[in-house]
C-alpha positions as CSV (number, residue, x, y, z in Angstrom):
1,M,-95.5,4.0,-92.4
2,L,-98.3,6.4,-91.5
3,R,-98.8,4.6,-88.2
4,R,-95.1,4.9,-87.3
5,L,-95.2,8.6,-88.2
6,M,-98.3,9.2,-86.0
7,M,-96.6,7.3,-83.1
8,S,-93.5,9.4,-83.5
9,T,-95.5,12.6,-83.6
10,A,-97.4,11.6,-80.5
11,V,-94.2,10.8,-78.6
12,T,-92.8,14.2,-79.6
13,L,-95.9,16.0,-78.4
14,L,-95.9,14.2,-75.1
15,A,-92.2,15.1,-74.6
16,V,-93.0,18.8,-75.3
17,A,-95.9,18.8,-73.0
18,A,-93.9,17.2,-70.2
19,S,-91.2,19.8,-70.7
20,L,-93.7,22.6,-70.5
21,T,-95.3,21.1,-67.4
22,A,-91.9,20.8,-65.7
23,A,-91.0,24.4,-66.6
24,H,-94.3,25.7,-65.2
25,A,-93.7,23.7,-62.0
26,A,-90.3,25.2,-61.6
27,D,-91.6,28.7,-62.1
28,S,-94.3,28.2,-59.5
29,R,-92.0,27.0,-56.7
30,P,-91.5,29.2,-53.7
31,S,-88.4,31.4,-53.9
32,A,-85.3,30.1,-52.2
33,P,-81.6,31.0,-52.3
34,L,-80.1,29.7,-55.5
35,A,-78.1,26.5,-55.5
36,A,-74.4,27.4,-55.6
37,V,-71.4,25.8,-57.1
38,D,-69.0,28.5,-55.8
39,P,-70.7,30.4,-52.9
40,S,-67.7,32.7,-52.6
41,A,-68.6,34.2,-56.0
42,P,-71.4,36.8,-56.2
43,G,-75.0,35.4,-56.4
44,A,-77.3,36.1,-59.3
45,L,-79.6,38.6,-57.6
46,A,-79.3,42.4,-57.8
47,V,-78.4,44.0,-54.4
48,A,-80.5,46.7,-52.9
49,Y,-80.5,48.5,-49.6
50,T,-82.6,50.9,-47.5
51,D,-81.8,53.0,-44.4
52,L,-84.5,53.1,-41.8
53,T,-85.4,52.9,-38.1
54,V,-86.1,49.5,-36.7
55,S,-88.8,49.6,-34.0
56,A,-89.7,46.2,-32.5
57,A,-89.8,44.3,-29.2
58,G,-89.5,47.6,-27.2
59,R,-86.3,48.6,-29.0
60,S,-85.6,51.3,-31.6
61,Y,-82.4,52.0,-33.6
62,S,-81.1,53.1,-37.0
63,A,-80.2,50.3,-39.4
64,R,-79.4,49.5,-42.9
65,V,-81.1,46.6,-44.6
66,W,-79.4,44.8,-47.5
67,Y,-81.7,42.7,-49.6
68,P,-82.2,41.0,-53.0
69,G,-83.9,43.6,-55.3
70,T,-85.5,43.9,-58.7
71,A,-82.7,46.4,-59.4
72,A,-79.5,47.4,-57.6
73,G,-79.3,50.5,-55.4
74,A,-81.2,52.4,-52.8
75,N,-84.9,51.6,-52.1
76,A,-85.5,49.3,-55.0
77,P,-88.4,46.8,-54.8
78,V,-87.6,43.5,-53.1
79,A,-87.1,40.6,-55.6
80,P,-90.1,38.3,-55.8
81,G,-90.4,35.4,-53.4
82,A,-89.9,34.7,-49.7
83,H,-86.3,35.2,-48.6
84,P,-84.5,34.0,-45.4
85,G,-83.8,36.8,-42.9
86,L,-80.5,37.5,-41.1
87,A,-79.4,40.0,-38.5
88,F,-75.7,40.9,-38.4
89,G,-73.8,42.5,-35.5
90,H,-70.8,44.8,-36.0
91,G,-67.6,44.7,-34.0
92,F,-66.6,46.9,-31.1
93,F,-66.4,50.6,-32.2
94,Q,-66.9,49.6,-35.8
95,G,-69.3,51.1,-38.3
96,I,-71.6,48.8,-40.4
97,T,-69.9,50.1,-43.5
98,Q,-66.9,48.0,-42.6
99,Y,-68.9,44.9,-43.6
100,E,-70.5,46.0,-46.9
101,T,-68.7,43.4,-49.0
102,I,-70.0,40.4,-47.1
103,L,-73.5,41.9,-46.4
104,K,-74.0,42.7,-50.1
105,H,-72.7,39.2,-50.9
106,Y,-75.4,37.6,-48.7
107,A,-78.1,39.7,-50.4
108,S,-76.9,38.6,-53.8
109,W,-77.6,35.0,-52.7
110,G,-81.2,35.9,-51.6
111,F,-80.9,36.9,-47.9
112,I,-82.5,39.9,-46.3
113,V,-79.9,41.3,-43.8
114,V,-80.7,43.7,-41.0
115,T,-77.6,45.5,-39.7
116,P,-78.1,47.6,-36.5
117,K,-76.1,50.7,-36.0
118,S,-76.7,50.5,-32.3
119,Q,-74.1,49.9,-29.5
120,G,-71.4,51.6,-31.5
121,G,-69.8,53.6,-28.6
122,L,-66.9,53.0,-26.2
123,F,-69.2,51.4,-23.6
124,P,-71.6,49.0,-25.5
125,S,-73.9,46.6,-23.7
126,H,-73.4,43.2,-25.1
127,S,-76.7,42.0,-23.7
128,A,-78.6,45.0,-25.3
129,F,-76.8,44.4,-28.6
130,A,-78.1,40.8,-28.5
131,D,-81.6,42.1,-27.9
132,D,-81.2,44.6,-30.8
133,L,-80.2,41.7,-33.2
134,N,-83.3,39.8,-32.1
135,A,-85.5,42.9,-32.5
136,G,-84.2,43.1,-36.1
137,L,-85.6,39.6,-36.8
138,T,-88.8,40.4,-35.0
139,W,-89.1,43.6,-37.1
140,L,-88.6,41.6,-40.3
141,T,-91.3,39.1,-39.2
142,T,-93.7,42.0,-38.5
143,Q,-92.9,43.8,-41.8
144,N,-93.6,40.6,-43.7
145,G,-97.2,40.7,-42.5
146,T,-97.7,44.5,-42.8
147,A,-99.6,45.7,-45.9
148,G,-97.8,48.4,-47.7
149,S,-94.4,47.6,-46.2
150,R,-91.5,47.2,-48.6
151,F,-90.9,43.8,-47.2
152,A,-94.6,42.6,-47.1
153,G,-94.7,39.0,-48.2
154,T,-91.0,38.8,-49.0
155,V,-89.6,37.2,-45.8
156,D,-89.6,33.5,-45.0
157,T,-90.1,33.8,-41.3
158,T,-89.4,30.1,-40.8
159,R,-85.8,30.7,-41.9
160,L,-84.1,33.2,-39.7
161,G,-80.4,33.4,-38.8
162,L,-77.8,35.5,-37.0
163,S,-74.3,36.5,-37.7
164,G,-71.7,39.1,-36.6
165,H,-68.1,39.9,-36.2
166,S,-66.1,40.1,-32.9
167,M,-68.4,41.6,-30.3
168,G,-71.2,41.3,-32.8
169,G,-70.4,37.6,-33.2
170,G,-70.6,37.1,-29.4
171,A,-73.8,39.1,-29.3
172,A,-75.2,36.9,-32.1
173,L,-74.6,33.8,-29.9
174,L,-76.3,35.5,-26.9
175,A,-79.2,36.5,-29.2
176,A,-79.6,32.9,-30.6
177,S,-79.8,31.5,-27.0
178,R,-82.7,33.8,-26.3
179,N,-84.7,33.4,-29.5
180,A,-86.4,30.1,-30.5
181,A,-87.2,31.5,-34.0
182,V,-83.5,31.5,-34.9
183,K,-82.6,28.4,-37.0
184,S,-78.8,28.9,-37.7
185,V,-75.9,31.1,-36.6
186,S,-72.5,31.8,-38.1
187,T,-69.9,34.1,-36.5
188,L,-66.7,35.8,-37.6
189,A,-63.9,36.0,-35.0
190,A,-66.6,35.9,-32.3
191,A,-65.3,37.5,-29.0
192,E,-66.3,36.5,-25.5
193,T,-69.0,38.8,-24.1
194,N,-70.6,39.8,-20.8
195,P,-72.8,37.8,-20.3
196,S,-70.8,34.9,-21.7
197,A,-71.1,33.9,-25.3
198,V,-69.2,30.7,-24.4
199,A,-72.0,29.8,-21.9
200,A,-74.6,30.8,-24.4
201,S,-73.0,28.5,-27.0
202,G,-73.5,25.6,-24.6
203,T,-77.3,26.1,-24.6
204,L,-77.7,26.1,-28.4
205,R,-79.2,23.2,-30.2
206,I,-79.4,24.8,-33.6
207,P,-76.5,24.6,-36.1
208,A,-73.7,27.0,-35.2
209,Q,-70.5,27.9,-37.1
210,Y,-67.5,29.6,-35.7
211,V,-65.0,31.1,-38.2
212,G,-61.7,32.5,-37.0
213,G,-58.2,33.4,-38.1
214,S,-55.1,31.7,-37.0
215,A,-53.2,35.1,-36.8
216,D,-55.9,36.9,-34.9
217,T,-54.3,39.0,-32.1
218,V,-57.5,40.6,-30.9
219,A,-59.9,37.7,-30.3
220,G,-57.7,34.7,-30.8
221,V,-59.1,31.3,-31.6
222,A,-57.8,29.6,-28.5
223,D,-59.3,32.0,-26.0
224,H,-62.5,32.7,-27.9
225,Q,-63.9,30.6,-30.8
226,Q,-62.3,27.4,-29.6
227,K,-64.0,27.7,-26.2
228,M,-67.3,28.5,-27.8
229,Y,-67.0,25.5,-30.1
230,N,-66.0,23.2,-27.3
231,A,-69.1,24.3,-25.3
232,K,-71.5,23.9,-28.2
233,P,-73.3,20.5,-28.6
234,A,-73.6,19.1,-32.1
235,P,-74.3,20.3,-34.8
236,T,-71.4,22.7,-34.9
237,Q,-68.1,23.5,-36.6
238,L,-65.0,25.6,-36.2
239,R,-63.3,26.8,-39.4
240,V,-59.9,28.5,-38.9
241,I,-58.4,30.4,-41.8
242,T,-54.7,29.9,-41.8
243,G,-53.0,33.3,-41.6
244,G,-56.3,35.1,-41.2
245,F,-56.5,38.2,-38.9
246,H,-59.1,39.8,-36.8
247,C,-59.6,42.9,-39.0
248,G,-59.3,40.8,-42.2
249,F,-63.0,40.0,-41.9
250,E,-63.7,43.8,-42.4
251,D,-63.3,45.8,-45.6
252,S,-60.6,48.0,-44.1
253,S,-58.5,48.4,-40.9
254,G,-58.5,51.2,-38.4
255,F,-56.7,52.1,-35.2
256,G,-55.7,49.1,-33.2
257,C,-56.2,46.5,-36.0
258,D,-53.9,43.6,-36.6
259,S,-52.5,42.0,-39.7
260,G,-52.0,38.4,-40.9
261,T,-50.0,36.4,-43.3
262,I,-52.6,36.3,-46.1
263,T,-54.2,39.2,-47.9
264,R,-57.6,40.7,-46.9
265,A,-58.9,39.7,-50.3
266,A,-58.0,36.1,-49.8
267,Q,-59.4,36.0,-46.3
268,Q,-62.7,37.6,-47.4
269,Q,-63.0,35.2,-50.3
270,A,-62.6,32.2,-48.0
271,T,-65.0,33.8,-45.5
272,R,-67.7,34.3,-48.2
273,G,-67.4,30.7,-49.4
274,I,-67.5,29.2,-45.9
275,T,-70.4,31.3,-44.5
276,T,-72.5,31.5,-47.6
277,S,-72.5,27.8,-48.1
278,W,-73.4,27.4,-44.4
279,F,-76.4,29.7,-44.6
280,L,-77.6,28.3,-48.0
281,H,-77.4,24.8,-46.5
282,T,-78.8,25.4,-43.0
283,L,-81.4,28.1,-43.9
284,G,-81.9,27.7,-47.6
285,G,-82.2,24.0,-47.6
286,D,-79.7,23.5,-50.4
287,G,-78.7,19.8,-50.0
288,S,-76.2,20.1,-52.8
289,L,-73.9,22.0,-50.5
290,R,-73.7,19.4,-47.8
291,D,-70.2,18.4,-49.0
292,Q,-69.0,22.0,-48.8
293,V,-70.4,22.3,-45.2
294,W,-69.8,18.9,-43.6
295,G,-68.1,16.7,-46.2
296,A,-64.7,16.1,-47.8
297,A,-64.8,19.5,-49.7
298,A,-65.1,21.3,-46.3
299,Q,-62.5,19.1,-44.6
300,N,-60.0,19.5,-47.4
301,L,-60.5,23.2,-48.3
302,P,-57.0,24.7,-48.8
303,G,-55.9,27.2,-46.2
304,V,-58.8,26.4,-43.7
305,V,-58.5,24.1,-40.7
306,Y,-61.7,22.2,-40.1
307,S,-63.2,20.8,-36.9
308,A,-66.8,19.6,-36.6
309,K,-69.4,17.9,-34.5
310,P,-72.0,17.2,-37.2
């Protein structure tokens, strides 16, 4: 009886010790974006931002940086850990405030996102905008190693990506073709640029995602994203939101915008799910999301037509 009791107690103590060891190991792992069941829903991290001047690679411009914080709001400390970095390009003649919903969403999932305010006039340079996006990533890398910087030690410089809408999407593809540090790119209604984003797509060997809307009358899928997708070697995918429109990727519509057959809220929810799962998988290393990116869940997502070269 005593022997059985002692053996039982020993087993219990071993189980407790194993549990504590596992918990300690989990707590000591490097920070990474959280595994997601529904990446269209907000992530678990508080969203902070700061307005500043980016100076890097011979370029200087005003920008807002959205990031996971220890608290929500302006200039809060960055959440502990090393976070992937993104640079996001706005559309033609569009302010960066038009994209707050999706930028804040990325930050809630653990991404630090640099959003340049440059090239916002009537005669933007697509090539310069691409260089501005890359300068944002270079700036993040420098800040990560700069003592006293808000972002010191908080950027995983091995996990950098690019995104953008319309002109900004095309510029993101140009930027990716020029920057070996970029590991993944996702675009929203990417528009052909000068120099050519279609040609740039053909040079990319990193994963690239093209998201468009079937009702887009500004940068329609057939003349823009489809050509980019066709030019891009694997791995790549084209996701077309049925009824989605060009300005449906933005938070509001201005002069010259179009409309679609679905609501802006529905289009943005689909966009958040598609692009966040993409970045969590390709930059965050979340293997649990492979099905939502390349598998049956992606191929059968209601309201989204899927094409892919895995």
